[in-house]
N, C-alpha and C positions, 0 to 999 in steps of 0.2 A: 434241628428237628429230627433229623435221621438218627442221631444218637439217642435222643428222647424216646423215640419209638422202639429202638432196639432194647432199651432198658425198661420198657413198659411190662410189667409184671401181669399180663393179660390172663385171664381165666381160660382154661381149655374150652373149645367151642363143642358143644354136644353133637353137631353135625355142620357140614359146610354151610354157611349163612350167606343171604343176599341182602345187601343194604342199598337203599335208595337215598341219596343226598340231593335235597333241594335248595338251589340258592335263588335269589331274587334281590334285586337293588332298585330302588326307586325313590329319589329324593334324599338318600342317606348315603352318599358316596364315601362318608368317612368310615362307614363298615366295610368297604372294599378290601382293605388289607386283611381284615379278619376273616372274610369269606375266602380269600386266596389262600391263606394259611390253613384254614380248616379244610378247604378242597384238598390241599397237599397231604395234611395231616391224615384224613380218612383213606386217601389212596395208599400212602405208606403203610398205615397200620393195618391194611387188609390182611396181608399174609400171617402176620402175628396173631391177629384176632380171629382168623379163620373164616374170613367172608370175602366175598367179591363185591365191588361196589360200582355203582352206576350213579351218573349226574344228570341232573334235569332241572328245568324252571319249574317253580311250584305250580305256575298254571297249568302244566301237563296233567297235574293229578285229576283234572276234570274228565279225563279220558277213562270211561268205563273199563275196568279190568286191568289196568295199568299197574296197580299195586299187587296184583296176583303173584304170589310166589316170593315175595319179599319178606324178610324176618324183621326188619325195622326201616323206618323212614327218619331221616334227620333233615330238621328245618333249620339251616344255619343262616342266622341274620336274615331272616325273610322280610325285612323291613317293608311296612305299609302294604303288603298285600291285602287285598279285600275281595271277599267272595264275589261282588258284582263283575270283577274283571273276568273271572273265569267260573260261571256258575257250574256247580257240580264238585268242585274241590272239597268243600265242606262236608257234603253228603257222603262222598267216598272216603275221605279220611275218617270221619266219625265211624263209618261202617268197618273200615280197615282195623280200627284200633278196637272197637267193640268186640270184633270177631276173634281177637287174639293177637293183633299185631303190636309192634312196639314203636314208639315214637320218642325221639330224642329232640328236645327243643333248646336251641343255643341263642342266648341273649335276646336280640330283637325278634325272635320268632313269635314272641308275645305282643311285639309291636304292630300286630296285625289282626285280621279277621275281627274288626271293629264291628262289622255288620253280620256277625255270626256268633250270637250268645252262646250257642251250644258249644261251639269249638272253645270259646273262651273258658267255658265250664271245664271241658275237657283237660284244658291246658293247666289250668288251675291259676291262672293269672292273666294279667292284661296291663300293659304299660300305661302308667298313669303320668309320672313325671320322674325326673332323675335330680334330685338335689344334690347327689353325690357324683360329680362329673369326673370324667376321664383325667382331666388336667387338675383336679383339685388336691392331689396329693394321695397318701395312702390312707384308706378307710379301714375301720375297726369292724371285725367280724366275730361271731361267736359259733363255735363248733357245737352243735346241738346233740350230735350223735357220734362221739368219738370212736365208739365201738361198731360202728355201722360198716358193712363193707364197702359202701360208696363213698365212705370218708377215710379208707385206708391210706390214701396218698397224703393226707393230712397229719399223719402221727408224728411228723418231725416238728410240727409246728404247736405251740401251745393252745390251749382251749380258745383263748381270745388272741386274735392275730390280726396283723395288718397286710393289706395289699392294695395295689393301684389298678383301678377298673372304673367303668361307669356303671352305677348301682341304679337299678329301677325300684320303684315302689309300686304297688298293685292296690286297686280299690277293691272293695267287697260289694257286690260281686265283682268278679268271680272268685278272687282269693278267699279261702276259707280254711283256716288251719285245722279245723275239725274233719276236712275232706283229703287233705295231702299230709305225707310224713315230711315235716321240715327237716332238713339236714344242716342248713347254714342260714344264720340271720344276721343282719346288720347290729352292731354293738353300739349304743349311743353313749356308753360309760366314757368313751373317748372324746376329748375336748373339740379336736378338729372334726369329727364325724356328727357331733351334736351341733356345732357351730354352722355346718353347711346346712342342716336342717333349718336351724333359726334363721338364717339369711334367707333361705328359700320361702319361710312363713312370711318374714317381713316384707317381701316382694309380692307374694301371691295371696297371702291371707292363711289362717289357721285351718280354714275349712279344706284346704287343698292338700292337707297332710292328714294320713291316718291319725285318729284320735287315740288309737290304742298302741300307737308306736311299734307295730308289729311289722316289720320289714324283712319278710322272708327272701333269701337269696337263692338257694338251691332246695329242690323237693322231688320227691317221687310219688307216684300214685298208681292205683289200678283204674282201669276205665273199662268197664264191661269185663271181658275176658283178656284184655290187653294192659299194657304198661305204658306210663308216661314219666319221662324224667326231664326236669327243667333246671337250667342254671342261669343266672343273670350274667356270669362271667362271659368274656371275650367280646367286649365291645371293640378292643383293638388286638394287636398280636400278642401282647404281654402274657395273657392266659395260655396261649398255645406254646409259649416258650418256658412256662413254669411248670415243673413236674406235678406239684400239688394239684393244680388247676386241670392240666393236660390229662392227667391220668384219672381224675374225677370226672371229666367229660366221656372219656373212653370207658370208664366204668360204668356211666350212665348208658352208653350204647350197648354193653353187654348185658346190662339189666334189661334194656329194651328188647334185646333178641331172645332173652330168657336164659342166657348162659351165667348169669350172675343172679343167685337166688338170695333175696333179702326180705327183711319184714318191711312192707311198705303200707302196713296198716296206718291210718290216721293217728295222729298223736296231738291230742288238743291242748296239752300243757306246754307252756314256754319254758325253755330252759334258761 
């Protein structure tokens, strides 16, 4: 991890940045190793990325004014957090991003806020199920934006590529391709990837899978004056040790701070 961070082609920071990384684990201890690696990664990368980093529990975001002065907030696998546990978190986070803050969402950050539809809308996604499990082999993905700055780390891979991870699907609402800029999506042209979906349908029913088969994996978007980046990657440690995904996440962080300028306008067409 140290060498990967040393090799990270970070964009220059326009000014010293402050990042707040939020962790939370309840009932999903299998995300623990990913949380630990992410915590170490964001600390290691701080010098090269031009930021200082603080760590807290997501419930602390209920404190009014806590987010003042931060350039970006990271929700790293904050599985199962609900607004009812700490009233005020949703209000403060929504106001922070709307007023120009940045938000980086990693994997199960969207397996949360089930009782806050507005946060779901801001995030652009919500965990529905994962037919493509962490132990099911390598899944197939489509690089929808090969020339996009946030996809620079995937240039060594073909447009259709395979990686191992746990991949979520998202219902509509809140996912809406016309509201976010999709960067990576699942590719069902691959037999193993398609078979996992068919197996899931046989067990749960056709109505438990998106009819349009639009399974977005990573996206960026504007929310008010702020910026949101999400990736389904990083269920486990593999993403943190893979340069393509690691730099994709760190690029998303620098997009959130405003140091990486990109076209984040929605693109409704599917590649």
